[in-house]
Backbone of each chain as ProteinMPNN parsed JSONL, in Angstrom:
{"seq_chain_A": "XXXXXXXXXXXXXXXXXXXXXXXXXXXXXXXXXXXXXXXXXXXXXXXXXXXXXXXXXXXXXXXXXXXXXXXXXXXXXXXXXXXXXXXXXXXXXXXXXXXXXXXXXXXXXXXXXXXXXXXXXXXXXXXXXXX", "coords_chain_A": {"N_chain_A": [[0.894, -1.147, -0.037], [0.418, 2.231, -0.752], [0.771, 5.815, -0.118], [-1.084, 7.937, -1.958], [-2.563, 10.269, -2.001], [-3.032, 13.255, -0.312], [-4.173, 16.082, 1.684], [-5.745, 19.31, 2.248], [-8.368, 21.174, 3.741], [-9.836, 23.893, 2.046], [-10.864, 27.375, 2.115], [-11.289, 28.635, -0.362], [-11.106, 27.445, -3.391], [-9.759, 28.317, -5.835], [-8.197, 30.454, -4.956], [-6.601, 29.034, -3.326], [-5.323, 27.365, -5.098], [-3.728, 29.172, -6.485], [-2.133, 29.999, -4.321], [-0.792, 27.709, -3.557], [0.501, 26.999, -5.897], [1.684, 29.328, -7.263], [2.832, 30.673, -5.104], [3.891, 28.869, -3.04], [5.065, 27.018, -4.814], [4.374, 24.498, -5.916], [3.06, 22.212, -8.451], [0.406, 22.184, -10.726], [-1.722, 19.349, -10.949], [-4.141, 17.958, -11.368], [-7.282, 19.503, -12.42], [-10.324, 19.244, -12.25], [-13.486, 20.139, -13.154], [-16.32, 20.011, -10.938], [-19.193, 20.679, -10.886], [-20.196, 23.002, -8.571], [-17.751, 23.017, -7.308], [-14.215, 21.874, -7.674], [-12.079, 19.161, -8.504], [-9.099, 19.331, -7.385], [-5.698, 18.93, -7.521], [-2.265, 19.164, -6.563], [1.239, 18.704, -7.189], [4.565, 18.01, -6.152], [7.299, 19.756, -7.834], [9.603, 18.461, -7.614], [8.926, 15.844, -7.501], [6.965, 14.86, -9.476], [5.376, 12.615, -10.187], [4.717, 11.669, -7.84], [3.104, 11.715, -4.498], [-0.074, 13.119, -4.591], [-1.551, 16.291, -3.75], [-4.433, 17.335, -2.381], [-6.636, 20.057, -2.764], [-9.226, 20.678, -1.1], [-12.694, 21.621, -0.883], [-14.038, 23.484, 1.871], [-16.669, 22.985, 2.442], [-18.378, 21.328, 3.972], [-20.271, 21.36, 6.992], [-18.956, 20.694, 9.374], [-16.318, 21.187, 9.023], [-15.191, 23.95, 9.133], [-15.387, 24.76, 11.925], [-13.691, 22.8, 13.011], [-11.167, 23.263, 11.692], [-10.772, 25.88, 12.511], [-10.505, 25.497, 15.24], [-8.083, 24.072, 15.316], [-6.331, 26.009, 14.256], [-6.489, 27.909, 16.235], [-4.981, 26.828, 18.386], [-2.614, 26.677, 17.135], [-2.006, 24.458, 15.547], [-0.661, 22.758, 12.909], [-2.199, 21.88, 9.686], [-0.941, 20.155, 7.947], [2.254, 18.911, 6.867], [5.209, 19.859, 5.11], [8.197, 18.688, 3.476], [11.257, 20.206, 3.367], [14.518, 21.255, 1.999], [16.038, 23.181, 3.248], [15.018, 25.007, 5.795], [15.345, 27.68, 6.67], [16.122, 29.087, 4.3], [13.745, 28.653, 2.823], [12.005, 30.046, 4.416], [12.94, 32.634, 4.21], [12.656, 33.095, 1.436], [9.796, 32.796, 1.127], [8.798, 34.686, 2.922], [9.605, 37.029, 1.616], [7.845, 36.934, -0.441], [5.613, 37.721, 0.84], [4.349, 35.889, 2.543], [2.855, 34.963, 5.554], [4.316, 34.064, 8.611], [3.685, 32.081, 11.456], [5.255, 30.785, 13.15], [8.611, 31.287, 13.335], [11.685, 29.818, 11.765], [12.638, 27.148, 13.812], [14.792, 25.452, 15.878], [14.48, 22.093, 16.697], [16.056, 20.126, 17.652], [16.395, 17.121, 16.271], [15.018, 18.116, 14.048], [14.293, 21.069, 12.009], [11.867, 23.411, 12.225], [9.115, 25.418, 10.752], [6.296, 27.458, 10.653], [3.585, 28.42, 8.598], [0.987, 30.501, 7.312], [-1.491, 29.475, 5.202], [-3.324, 31.251, 3.915], [-5.785, 30.314, 3.263], [-7.177, 29.339, 5.277], [-5.621, 27.493, 6.727], [-2.817, 26.377, 8.828], [0.452, 25.61, 7.925], [3.1, 23.433, 8.287], [6.588, 23.602, 7.589], [9.441, 21.525, 7.236], [12.691, 20.51, 8.085], [14.891, 17.821, 7.918], [17.527, 17.236, 10.02], [20.955, 16.257, 9.311], [21.795, 13.067, 10.523], [23.864, 12.548, 13.251]], "CA_chain_A": [[0.026, -0.037, -0.068], [1.239, 3.57, -0.802], [-0.033, 6.961, -0.012], [-1.053, 8.683, -3.179], [-3.298, 11.446, -1.898], [-3.223, 13.88, 1.063], [-4.742, 17.338, 1.29], [-6.23, 20.207, 3.133], [-9.645, 21.866, 3.393], [-9.579, 25.352, 1.77], [-12.037, 28.155, 1.959], [-11.464, 29.126, -1.671], [-10.187, 26.53, -4.117], [-9.05, 29.043, -6.823], [-7.241, 31.207, -4.252], [-5.729, 28.057, -2.813], [-4.59, 26.924, -6.141], [-2.741, 30.258, -6.714], [-1.028, 30.024, -3.313], [0.055, 26.5, -3.573], [1.356, 26.903, -7.081], [2.484, 30.467, -7.469], [3.616, 31.098, -3.882], [4.686, 27.689, -2.505], [5.889, 26.407, -5.912], [3.852, 23.225, -6.363], [2.556, 22.178, -9.813], [-0.993, 21.661, -10.935], [-1.761, 17.989, -11.548], [-5.598, 17.792, -11.857], [-8.195, 20.452, -12.094], [-11.539, 18.68, -12.862], [-14.72, 20.755, -12.646], [-17.358, 19.134, -10.394], [-20.257, 21.521, -10.415], [-19.745, 24.225, -7.839], [-16.36, 22.928, -6.867], [-13.369, 21.188, -8.574], [-11.089, 18.181, -8.016], [-7.818, 20.095, -7.64], [-4.566, 18.426, -6.875], [-1.019, 19.718, -6.946], [2.331, 17.886, -6.903], [5.984, 18.737, -6.0], [8.039, 19.599, -9.05], [10.715, 17.487, -7.406], [8.365, 14.545, -7.568], [5.641, 15.085, -10.196], [4.593, 11.363, -10.138], [4.583, 11.281, -6.343], [1.804, 11.932, -3.848], [-0.877, 14.307, -5.0], [-2.038, 17.074, -2.655], [-5.795, 17.763, -2.718], [-7.182, 21.276, -2.191], [-10.578, 20.289, -0.891], [-13.468, 22.692, -0.433], [-14.411, 23.308, 3.296], [-18.191, 23.215, 2.499], [-19.066, 20.492, 4.985], [-20.375, 22.275, 8.148], [-18.012, 20.303, 10.505], [-14.905, 21.526, 8.694], [-14.694, 25.208, 9.616], [-15.191, 24.754, 13.377], [-12.588, 21.915, 13.216], [-9.995, 23.893, 11.264], [-10.654, 27.1, 13.362], [-9.96, 25.042, 16.61], [-6.682, 23.745, 15.174], [-5.48, 27.191, 14.114], [-6.447, 28.603, 17.585], [-3.925, 26.23, 19.115], [-1.371, 26.739, 16.484], [-1.684, 23.134, 15.0], [-0.689, 22.749, 11.362], [-3.037, 20.894, 8.958], [-0.129, 19.183, 7.328], [3.683, 19.335, 6.95], [5.971, 19.699, 3.826], [9.584, 18.55, 3.668], [12.116, 21.117, 2.554], [16.015, 21.012, 2.256], [16.558, 24.374, 4.028], [13.856, 25.845, 6.314], [15.716, 29.182, 6.769], [16.019, 29.623, 3.0], [12.329, 28.772, 2.441], [11.418, 31.124, 5.206], [13.254, 34.011, 3.52], [11.999, 33.184, 0.132], [8.455, 32.899, 1.24], [8.523, 36.018, 3.511], [9.84, 37.993, 0.562], [6.595, 36.928, -1.277], [4.474, 38.173, 1.65], [3.794, 34.855, 3.339], [2.974, 35.248, 7.045], [4.783, 32.91, 9.462], [3.235, 32.122, 12.889], [6.464, 30.33, 13.85], [9.827, 31.315, 12.486], [12.438, 28.595, 11.872], [12.941, 26.805, 15.226], [15.543, 24.23, 16.025], [13.903, 21.307, 17.721], [16.953, 18.869, 17.82], [16.6, 16.422, 15.04], [14.394, 18.738, 12.961], [14.138, 22.508, 12.172], [10.493, 23.587, 11.6], [8.563, 26.781, 10.799], [4.776, 27.285, 10.42], [3.183, 29.545, 7.781], [-0.441, 30.611, 7.015], [-1.734, 29.349, 3.727], [-4.329, 32.198, 3.553], [-7.044, 29.633, 2.873], [-7.731, 28.721, 6.536], [-4.764, 26.459, 7.376], [-1.447, 26.585, 9.11], [1.268, 24.589, 7.215], [4.506, 23.361, 8.77], [7.726, 23.112, 6.742], [10.32, 20.823, 8.145], [14.001, 20.033, 7.578], [15.527, 16.845, 8.801], [18.981, 17.529, 10.204], [21.72, 15.107, 9.15], [21.984, 12.272, 11.76], [25.366, 12.439, 13.577]], "C_chain_A": [[0.88, 1.272, -0.028], [0.302, 4.728, -0.611], [-0.05, 7.789, -1.3], [-1.785, 9.974, -3.043], [-3.325, 11.913, -0.428], [-3.787, 15.193, 0.713], [-5.167, 18.139, 2.496], [-7.566, 20.734, 2.671], [-9.284, 23.375, 3.179], [-10.888, 26.108, 1.673], [-12.34, 28.743, 0.576], [-10.544, 28.327, -2.519], [-9.253, 27.313, -5.105], [-7.855, 29.84, -6.117], [-6.194, 30.256, -3.764], [-4.77, 27.579, -3.908], [-3.412, 27.894, -6.462], [-1.683, 30.167, -5.649], [-0.207, 28.86, -3.399], [0.926, 26.293, -4.812], [2.35, 28.111, -7.135], [3.373, 30.845, -6.234], [4.461, 29.962, -3.395], [5.57, 26.994, -3.644], [5.511, 24.993, -6.356], [3.314, 23.296, -7.762], [1.175, 21.618, -9.847], [-0.906, 20.317, -11.515], [-3.109, 17.822, -12.171], [-6.424, 18.95, -11.525], [-9.474, 20.103, -12.929], [-12.716, 19.272, -12.353], [-15.675, 19.778, -12.114], [-18.456, 20.043, -9.91], [-19.719, 22.752, -9.807], [-18.274, 24.217, -7.538], [-15.534, 22.201, -7.974], [-12.537, 20.157, -7.906], [-9.737, 18.832, -8.321], [-6.766, 19.424, -6.851], [-3.254, 19.039, -7.39], [0.031, 18.647, -6.633], [3.584, 18.666, -6.756], [6.701, 18.674, -7.356], [9.233, 18.661, -8.897], [10.201, 16.063, -7.449], [6.986, 14.487, -8.177], [4.794, 13.842, -10.303], [4.29, 10.94, -8.795], [3.193, 11.629, -5.848], [1.197, 13.243, -4.185], [-1.439, 14.99, -3.706], [-3.406, 17.735, -3.055], [-6.203, 19.113, -1.999], [-8.721, 21.114, -2.133], [-11.505, 21.411, -0.315], [-13.938, 22.435, 0.998], [-15.904, 23.511, 3.462], [-18.841, 22.456, 3.58], [-19.074, 21.33, 6.358], [-19.425, 21.879, 9.287], [-16.623, 20.864, 10.151], [-14.35, 22.854, 9.272], [-14.469, 25.196, 11.104], [-13.878, 23.902, 13.723], [-11.189, 22.678, 12.834], [-9.69, 25.139, 12.124], [-10.044, 26.65, 14.704], [-8.382, 24.678, 16.446], [-5.798, 24.991, 15.089], [-5.376, 27.932, 15.435], [-5.295, 28.092, 18.395], [-2.719, 26.093, 18.382], [-1.042, 25.379, 15.729], [-1.735, 23.092, 13.469], [-1.585, 21.665, 10.763], [-2.137, 19.833, 8.396], [1.3, 19.774, 7.393], [4.35, 18.991, 5.637], [7.434, 19.598, 4.158], [10.403, 19.615, 2.744], [13.688, 20.825, 2.931], [16.515, 21.983, 3.266], [15.487, 25.221, 4.506], [14.201, 27.254, 6.314], [15.607, 29.75, 5.359], [14.582, 29.762, 2.546], [11.625, 29.856, 3.127], [11.616, 32.46, 4.683], [12.596, 34.149, 2.28], [10.561, 33.494, 0.213], [8.02, 34.246, 1.865], [8.555, 37.056, 2.493], [8.546, 38.068, -0.338], [5.364, 37.327, -0.399], [3.743, 37.084, 2.5], [3.933, 35.163, 4.808], [3.312, 33.875, 7.791], [4.254, 33.119, 10.914], [4.398, 31.62, 13.754], [7.652, 30.467, 12.952], [10.614, 30.082, 12.654], [12.972, 28.33, 13.299], [13.647, 25.462, 15.179], [14.968, 23.29, 17.132], [14.766, 20.009, 17.878], [17.086, 18.25, 16.539], [15.945, 17.125, 13.81], [14.417, 20.317, 13.197], [12.68, 22.654, 11.499], [10.12, 25.174, 11.555], [7.059, 26.494, 10.337], [4.274, 28.542, 9.78], [1.549, 29.373, 7.659], [-0.653, 30.517, 5.574], [-2.805, 30.226, 3.124], [-5.681, 31.541, 3.198], [-7.656, 28.878, 4.023], [-6.818, 27.804, 7.341], [-3.397, 26.957, 7.774], [-0.657, 25.386, 8.513], [2.595, 24.507, 7.802], [5.438, 22.953, 7.597], [8.748, 22.564, 7.695], [11.627, 20.322, 7.384], [14.591, 19.009, 8.461], [16.956, 17.126, 8.783], [19.698, 16.234, 9.943], [21.944, 14.343, 10.48], [23.463, 12.18, 12.052], [25.806, 11.004, 13.534]], "O_chain_A": [[1.905, 1.355, 0.648], [-0.882, 4.611, -0.928], [1.005, 8.308, -1.667], [-1.647, 10.793, -3.952], [-3.581, 11.159, 0.511], [-3.905, 15.475, -0.48], [-4.979, 17.71, 3.635], [-7.895, 20.766, 1.485], [-8.576, 24.004, 3.965], [-11.896, 25.572, 1.213], [-13.425, 29.267, 0.326], [-9.326, 28.475, -2.419], [-8.069, 26.989, -5.192], [-6.726, 29.877, -6.606], [-5.01, 30.593, -3.769], [-3.572, 27.412, -3.677], [-2.276, 27.47, -6.675], [-0.49, 30.239, -5.945], [1.017, 28.969, -3.325], [1.911, 25.554, -4.805], [3.572, 27.976, -7.07], [4.517, 31.277, -6.381], [5.683, 30.101, -3.345], [6.657, 26.478, -3.384], [6.261, 24.361, -7.099], [3.115, 24.409, -8.249], [0.822, 20.704, -9.102], [-0.143, 20.086, -12.452], [-3.221, 17.571, -13.371], [-6.319, 19.421, -10.393], [-9.678, 20.553, -14.057], [-13.05, 19.011, -11.197], [-15.879, 18.747, -12.755], [-18.663, 20.194, -8.706], [-18.909, 23.469, -10.394], [-17.621, 25.261, -7.512], [-16.051, 21.938, -9.06], [-12.303, 20.314, -6.708], [-9.317, 18.845, -9.478], [-6.879, 19.33, -5.629], [-3.171, 19.396, -8.566], [-0.269, 17.739, -5.858], [3.68, 19.822, -7.168], [6.708, 17.611, -7.977], [9.789, 18.148, -9.867], [11.012, 15.136, -7.432], [5.997, 14.133, -7.536], [3.584, 13.961, -10.495], [3.641, 9.912, -8.603], [2.25, 11.811, -6.618], [1.81, 14.307, -4.094], [-1.748, 14.32, -2.721], [-3.469, 18.576, -3.952], [-6.103, 19.23, -0.778], [-9.401, 21.422, -3.112], [-11.121, 22.074, 0.648], [-14.218, 21.286, 1.338], [-16.371, 24.1, 4.437], [-19.848, 22.936, 4.1], [-18.061, 21.891, 6.778], [-19.126, 22.737, 10.118], [-15.808, 20.978, 11.067], [-13.243, 22.906, 9.81], [-13.391, 25.61, 11.53], [-13.101, 24.272, 14.604], [-10.234, 22.676, 13.61], [-8.533, 25.427, 12.43], [-9.174, 27.331, 15.247], [-7.558, 24.955, 17.318], [-4.73, 25.078, 15.694], [-4.338, 28.514, 15.748], [-4.653, 28.897, 19.068], [-1.789, 25.456, 18.875], [0.103, 25.193, 15.318], [-2.765, 23.369, 12.856], [-1.69, 20.59, 11.355], [-2.539, 18.67, 8.365], [1.54, 20.886, 7.864], [4.087, 17.922, 5.087], [7.91, 20.326, 5.028], [10.161, 19.783, 1.549], [14.03, 20.265, 3.973], [17.361, 21.628, 4.086], [15.024, 26.097, 3.775], [13.334, 28.049, 5.95], [15.037, 30.83, 5.208], [14.191, 30.78, 1.976], [10.762, 30.526, 2.56], [10.732, 33.317, 4.662], [12.001, 35.191, 2.004], [10.079, 34.355, -0.523], [7.046, 34.863, 1.435], [7.667, 37.907, 2.443], [8.224, 39.116, -0.898], [4.225, 37.27, -0.863], [2.685, 37.331, 3.08], [4.999, 35.575, 5.266], [2.708, 32.817, 7.607], [4.379, 34.201, 11.487], [4.515, 31.977, 14.927], [7.709, 29.828, 11.902], [10.325, 29.305, 13.564], [13.653, 29.165, 13.895], [13.196, 24.499, 14.558], [14.967, 23.631, 18.315], [14.238, 18.944, 18.197], [17.832, 18.761, 15.703], [16.263, 16.786, 12.67], [14.532, 20.808, 14.32], [12.38, 22.116, 10.433], [10.727, 26.023, 12.207], [6.711, 25.468, 9.753], [4.483, 29.631, 10.313], [0.959, 28.313, 7.87], [-0.126, 31.3, 4.784], [-3.19, 30.022, 1.972], [-6.626, 32.253, 2.858], [-8.473, 27.971, 3.869], [-7.146, 27.386, 8.451], [-2.858, 27.863, 7.138], [-1.116, 24.249, 8.62], [3.254, 25.546, 7.823], [5.113, 22.103, 6.767], [8.913, 23.056, 8.811], [11.598, 19.819, 6.261], [14.791, 19.261, 9.649], [17.577, 17.25, 7.727], [19.169, 15.177, 10.288], [22.264, 14.982, 11.482], [24.241, 11.773, 11.188], [26.978, 10.711, 13.768]]}, "seq_chain_B": "XXXXXXXXXXXXXXXXXXXXXXXXXXXXXXXXXXXXXXXXXXXXXXXXXXXXXXXXXXXXXXXXXXXXXXXXXXXXXXXXXXXXXXXXXXXXXX", "coords_chain_B": {"N_chain_B": [[-3.789, 31.023, 42.712], [-0.473, 30.872, 43.739], [2.764, 32.259, 42.985], [4.884, 30.725, 43.79], [3.93, 28.09, 43.935], [3.443, 27.775, 41.346], [5.897, 27.744, 40.061], [7.074, 25.568, 41.093], [6.844, 23.265, 39.751], [8.518, 21.145, 37.458], [7.932, 20.791, 34.708], [6.421, 23.148, 34.172], [8.423, 25.079, 34.637], [10.06, 24.458, 32.497], [8.377, 25.223, 30.473], [8.335, 28.029, 30.984], [11.039, 28.583, 30.451], [11.1, 28.024, 27.698], [9.398, 29.998, 26.698], [10.698, 32.169, 27.334], [12.877, 31.922, 25.588], [11.628, 32.25, 23.167], [9.13, 34.576, 22.656], [5.573, 34.678, 22.565], [4.168, 32.163, 21.724], [2.267, 29.422, 20.317], [-0.03, 26.944, 21.598], [0.666, 24.583, 20.286], [3.311, 24.935, 19.477], [4.649, 25.244, 21.968], [4.19, 22.72, 23.054], [5.587, 21.141, 21.14], [8.219, 22.046, 21.553], [8.57, 21.288, 24.193], [8.421, 18.451, 23.987], [10.484, 17.811, 22.023], [12.746, 19.079, 23.003], [12.949, 18.781, 25.672], [12.054, 16.29, 26.244], [9.529, 15.929, 27.357], [6.617, 14.407, 27.35], [3.86, 15.12, 27.721], [0.212, 15.331, 27.46], [-1.565, 17.382, 25.161], [-3.673, 18.476, 26.611], [-2.932, 18.267, 29.248], [-0.786, 20.105, 29.202], [-2.138, 22.416, 28.568], [-3.392, 22.74, 30.959], [-1.219, 23.163, 32.754], [-0.511, 25.674, 31.583], [-2.674, 27.163, 32.332], [-2.336, 27.303, 35.049], [0.109, 28.767, 35.188], [-0.763, 31.224, 34.016], [-2.692, 31.968, 35.881], [-1.027, 32.674, 37.981], [0.104, 34.802, 37.111], [2.348, 34.628, 35.524], [2.473, 34.125, 32.84], [1.015, 35.656, 29.981], [-1.837, 35.735, 27.701], [-2.656, 36.206, 24.312], [-4.664, 36.897, 21.49], [-3.48, 36.432, 18.279], [-4.173, 37.277, 15.137], [-5.766, 34.478, 14.076], [-4.882, 32.692, 15.957], [-4.071, 31.661, 19.372], [-1.749, 33.048, 21.436], [1.092, 32.837, 23.658], [2.843, 34.564, 26.307], [5.766, 35.271, 28.175], [5.83, 36.524, 31.479], [7.512, 38.484, 33.527], [7.17, 39.955, 35.818], [6.025, 38.915, 38.39], [8.128, 37.469, 39.45], [10.073, 39.292, 39.88], [9.048, 40.554, 42.128], [9.686, 38.657, 44.006], [12.436, 38.761, 44.162], [12.607, 41.385, 45.097], [11.512, 41.123, 47.515], [13.282, 39.452, 48.97], [15.924, 40.803, 48.873], [19.156, 40.816, 47.284], [22.053, 41.376, 48.876], [24.572, 44.033, 48.707], [27.334, 43.206, 49.054], [27.096, 40.432, 48.773], [26.474, 40.26, 46.093], [28.906, 40.884, 44.917], [30.282, 38.596, 45.263]], "CA_chain_B": [[-2.56, 30.281, 42.509], [0.637, 31.787, 43.946], [3.872, 32.113, 42.003], [5.741, 29.765, 44.297], [3.469, 26.784, 43.514], [3.51, 27.73, 39.9], [7.255, 27.43, 39.593], [7.57, 24.387, 41.851], [6.711, 22.109, 38.851], [9.614, 21.195, 36.426], [7.295, 21.093, 33.394], [6.012, 24.556, 34.117], [9.634, 25.755, 34.53], [10.479, 24.25, 31.167], [7.523, 26.085, 29.653], [8.79, 29.442, 31.092], [12.348, 28.542, 29.708], [10.852, 28.167, 26.211], [8.817, 31.266, 26.322], [11.85, 33.262, 27.355], [13.621, 31.716, 24.347], [10.875, 33.06, 22.12], [7.797, 35.037, 23.174], [4.491, 34.582, 21.63], [4.065, 30.821, 21.153], [0.959, 28.8, 20.371], [-0.002, 25.678, 22.355], [1.299, 23.49, 19.493], [4.744, 25.223, 19.532], [5.074, 24.926, 23.328], [4.224, 21.232, 23.157], [6.696, 20.684, 20.302], [9.504, 22.307, 22.179], [8.715, 20.409, 25.416], [8.729, 17.037, 23.505], [11.705, 17.644, 21.289], [13.936, 19.739, 23.601], [12.914, 18.424, 27.137], [11.59, 14.918, 26.466], [8.28, 15.952, 28.107], [5.481, 14.078, 26.34], [2.525, 15.229, 28.362], [-0.815, 15.531, 26.423], [-1.891, 18.891, 25.036], [-4.567, 18.87, 27.695], [-2.067, 18.522, 30.473], [0.012, 21.444, 29.047], [-3.109, 23.49, 28.721], [-3.656, 22.878, 32.494], [-0.012, 23.932, 33.223], [-0.493, 27.098, 31.147], [-3.677, 27.802, 33.172], [-1.691, 27.593, 36.355], [0.994, 29.88, 34.989], [-1.475, 32.361, 33.785], [-3.34, 32.448, 37.109], [0.017, 33.15, 38.824], [0.613, 36.076, 36.425], [3.724, 34.383, 34.856], [2.276, 34.268, 31.401], [-0.238, 36.174, 29.517], [-2.187, 35.168, 26.418], [-3.308, 37.21, 23.43], [-5.004, 36.387, 20.192], [-2.751, 37.171, 17.195], [-4.839, 36.783, 14.018], [-6.699, 33.449, 14.49], [-4.199, 31.872, 16.937], [-3.895, 32.209, 20.691], [-0.332, 32.977, 21.753], [1.483, 32.883, 25.051], [3.961, 35.443, 26.476], [6.292, 35.149, 29.529], [5.585, 37.821, 32.236], [8.473, 38.297, 34.688], [6.935, 40.815, 37.026], [5.845, 38.279, 39.696], [9.438, 36.962, 39.893], [10.763, 40.529, 40.345], [8.522, 40.741, 43.494], [10.429, 37.703, 44.895], [13.807, 39.454, 44.383], [12.415, 42.559, 45.939], [11.151, 40.647, 48.958], [14.456, 38.938, 49.591], [16.945, 41.352, 48.056], [20.506, 40.399, 47.356], [22.897, 42.497, 49.412], [25.704, 44.44, 47.741], [28.436, 42.391, 49.248], [26.814, 39.128, 48.207], [26.441, 40.37, 44.661], [30.198, 40.877, 44.45], [30.883, 37.331, 45.548]], "C_chain_B": [[-1.453, 31.224, 42.79], [1.766, 31.378, 43.082], [4.783, 30.944, 42.545], [5.301, 28.313, 43.845], [3.551, 26.593, 42.063], [4.842, 27.288, 39.4], [7.816, 26.227, 40.254], [7.58, 23.153, 40.867], [7.824, 22.179, 37.749], [9.044, 21.42, 34.985], [6.984, 22.573, 33.165], [7.247, 25.436, 34.027], [10.163, 25.629, 33.138], [9.65, 25.113, 30.179], [8.007, 27.572, 29.689], [10.169, 29.566, 30.288], [12.114, 28.892, 28.197], [10.223, 29.413, 25.79], [9.802, 32.4, 26.492], [12.765, 33.178, 26.095], [12.935, 32.447, 23.203], [9.399, 33.296, 22.673], [6.834, 34.854, 22.166], [4.297, 33.263, 20.941], [2.668, 30.29, 21.264], [1.207, 27.533, 21.268], [0.808, 24.688, 21.632], [2.884, 23.709, 19.541], [5.362, 24.833, 20.864], [5.158, 23.387, 23.482], [5.315, 20.579, 22.393], [8.003, 20.777, 20.94], [9.632, 21.444, 23.446], [9.059, 18.927, 25.067], [10.127, 16.962, 22.964], [12.904, 18.112, 22.098], [13.964, 19.191, 25.071], [12.442, 16.978, 27.298], [10.307, 14.82, 27.281], [7.151, 15.62, 27.105], [4.129, 14.078, 27.005], [1.531, 15.574, 27.242], [-0.923, 17.089, 26.316], [-2.796, 19.31, 26.167], [-3.862, 19.176, 28.945], [-1.345, 19.917, 30.359], [-0.93, 22.612, 29.126], [-3.368, 23.858, 30.221], [-2.521, 23.65, 33.037], [-0.128, 25.407, 32.852], [-1.552, 27.858, 31.943], [-3.136, 28.293, 34.472], [-0.686, 28.815, 36.301], [0.375, 31.212, 34.803], [-2.119, 32.914, 35.011], [-2.35, 33.041, 38.095], [0.644, 34.456, 38.246], [1.945, 35.872, 35.755], [3.648, 34.332, 33.449], [1.033, 35.064, 31.158], [-0.587, 35.648, 28.136], [-2.855, 36.29, 25.615], [-3.535, 36.502, 22.142], [-4.255, 37.194, 19.063], [-3.42, 36.481, 15.873], [-5.841, 35.754, 14.474], [-6.093, 32.523, 15.568], [-4.163, 32.543, 18.418], [-2.476, 31.969, 21.134], [-0.052, 33.239, 23.213], [2.793, 33.703, 25.288], [4.548, 35.177, 27.943], [6.142, 36.548, 30.172], [6.405, 37.741, 33.495], [8.193, 39.085, 35.874], [6.773, 40.051, 38.374], [7.167, 37.759, 40.197], [10.207, 38.143, 40.475], [10.29, 40.763, 41.78], [9.258, 39.815, 44.471], [11.765, 38.357, 45.244], [13.694, 40.643, 45.23], [12.151, 42.269, 47.402], [12.319, 40.193, 49.628], [15.66, 39.55, 48.736], [18.219, 40.807, 48.276], [21.348, 41.576, 47.86], [24.077, 42.77, 48.537], [26.883, 43.546, 47.832], [28.32, 40.947, 48.679], [26.911, 39.203, 46.661], [27.902, 40.363, 44.066], [30.89, 39.453, 44.632], [31.073, 36.488, 44.241]], "O_chain_B": [[-1.413, 32.297, 42.188], [1.762, 30.292, 42.501], [5.393, 30.253, 41.73], [6.115, 27.476, 43.454], [3.7, 25.482, 41.555], [4.931, 26.542, 38.425], [8.969, 25.879, 39.997], [8.24, 22.149, 41.133], [8.013, 23.251, 37.173], [9.626, 22.148, 34.181], [7.255, 23.14, 32.106], [7.165, 26.485, 33.388], [10.685, 26.61, 32.607], [10.171, 25.645, 29.198], [8.086, 28.259, 28.67], [10.385, 30.536, 29.562], [12.713, 29.768, 27.573], [10.442, 29.887, 24.675], [9.711, 33.445, 25.848], [13.321, 34.17, 25.623], [13.557, 33.146, 22.403], [8.648, 32.398, 23.053], [7.164, 34.858, 20.98], [4.26, 33.208, 19.711], [1.94, 30.647, 22.19], [2.319, 27.136, 21.615], [1.593, 23.977, 22.259], [3.643, 22.745, 19.635], [6.417, 24.201, 20.926], [6.143, 22.868, 24.006], [5.924, 19.611, 22.85], [8.813, 19.849, 20.936], [10.713, 20.925, 23.726], [9.852, 18.271, 25.742], [10.904, 16.116, 23.407], [14.0, 17.586, 21.901], [15.056, 19.176, 25.64], [12.435, 16.48, 28.423], [10.009, 13.765, 27.839], [6.802, 16.384, 26.205], [3.35, 13.136, 26.86], [1.943, 16.057, 26.187], [-0.493, 17.886, 27.149], [-2.678, 20.439, 26.644], [-4.119, 20.17, 29.624], [-1.326, 20.728, 31.285], [-0.595, 23.666, 29.668], [-3.523, 25.006, 30.635], [-2.72, 24.666, 33.702], [0.118, 26.285, 33.679], [-1.384, 29.047, 32.213], [-3.372, 29.405, 34.945], [-0.644, 29.689, 37.167], [0.857, 32.22, 35.32], [-2.136, 34.126, 35.226], [-2.743, 33.824, 38.961], [1.545, 35.072, 38.815], [2.625, 36.849, 35.439], [4.682, 34.482, 32.799], [0.13, 35.142, 31.99], [0.301, 35.149, 27.445], [-3.511, 37.178, 26.159], [-2.76, 35.641, 21.725], [-4.386, 38.412, 18.935], [-3.22, 35.297, 15.604], [-6.74, 36.122, 15.229], [-6.795, 31.628, 16.04], [-4.219, 33.76, 18.594], [-2.031, 30.824, 21.206], [-0.884, 33.807, 23.92], [3.75, 33.539, 24.532], [3.759, 34.876, 28.839], [6.301, 37.581, 29.521], [6.052, 37.022, 34.43], [8.883, 38.943, 36.883], [7.321, 40.485, 39.388], [7.284, 37.621, 41.415], [10.92, 37.989, 41.466], [11.115, 41.157, 42.604], [9.431, 40.163, 45.64], [12.158, 38.486, 46.404], [14.59, 40.92, 46.028], [12.491, 43.007, 48.326], [12.452, 40.478, 50.818], [16.302, 38.824, 47.977], [18.468, 40.323, 49.38], [21.317, 42.659, 47.275], [24.535, 41.933, 47.759], [27.418, 43.138, 46.802], [29.285, 40.356, 48.194], [27.396, 38.265, 46.028], [28.128, 39.929, 42.937], [32.002, 39.246, 44.146], [31.578, 35.367, 44.297]]}, "name": "protein", "num_of_chains": 2, "seq": "XXXXXXXXXXXXXXXXXXXXXXXXXXXXXXXXXXXXXXXXXXXXXXXXXXXXXXXXXXXXXXXXXXXXXXXXXXXXXXXXXXXXXXXXXXXXXXXXXXXXXXXXXXXXXXXXXXXXXXXXXXXXXXXXXXXXXXXXXXXXXXXXXXXXXXXXXXXXXXXXXXXXXXXXXXXXXXXXXXXXXXXXXXXXXXXXXXXXXXXXXXXXXXXXXXXXXXXXXXXXXXXXX"}
């Protein structure tokens, strides 16, 4: 078994598509209209055949209170791997991305947490080389 | 809750250490730091209770920034301890 799909709930799919592609740098994989909404997935340019990331509408009534409670406690909806958290932090800040947690050394990992502007907090994480 | 009981607990002292390291942290960040840097694997619920004790003692304050609730260290109650039992000048030079 393999993980082929993960995702987040977003308050605006088109805005989310712009943020995840133009700002974060992922690539559009699928954009299939489904009535009011669409099936939108993005992939990493470093792994275009890899796990797809779904930008799912937050229309279900349970979603907004759930995501709101996560954000209140600073809990990220998901986490992306990067080679250099500090470099990504500087690159994304220059593009106007808001970080709720700057790069923080937690021992085996360095993490930072950003706001995806569509309702979620997203963690980026760098695995430090094992001694 | 008095300040003495609040700082009697090692987990609460670790929370204050981390908030001194960086002010304005969410519950998630505090829990991550406690786990990764102190090996403290208490539940989020337990940490929330510790934060409540620290806030009642005036050692932290919370504020909503955007959509998140963040925590700040407040050192004033500790200053009152130093003022109550001041260090004398000759001791300070030791």
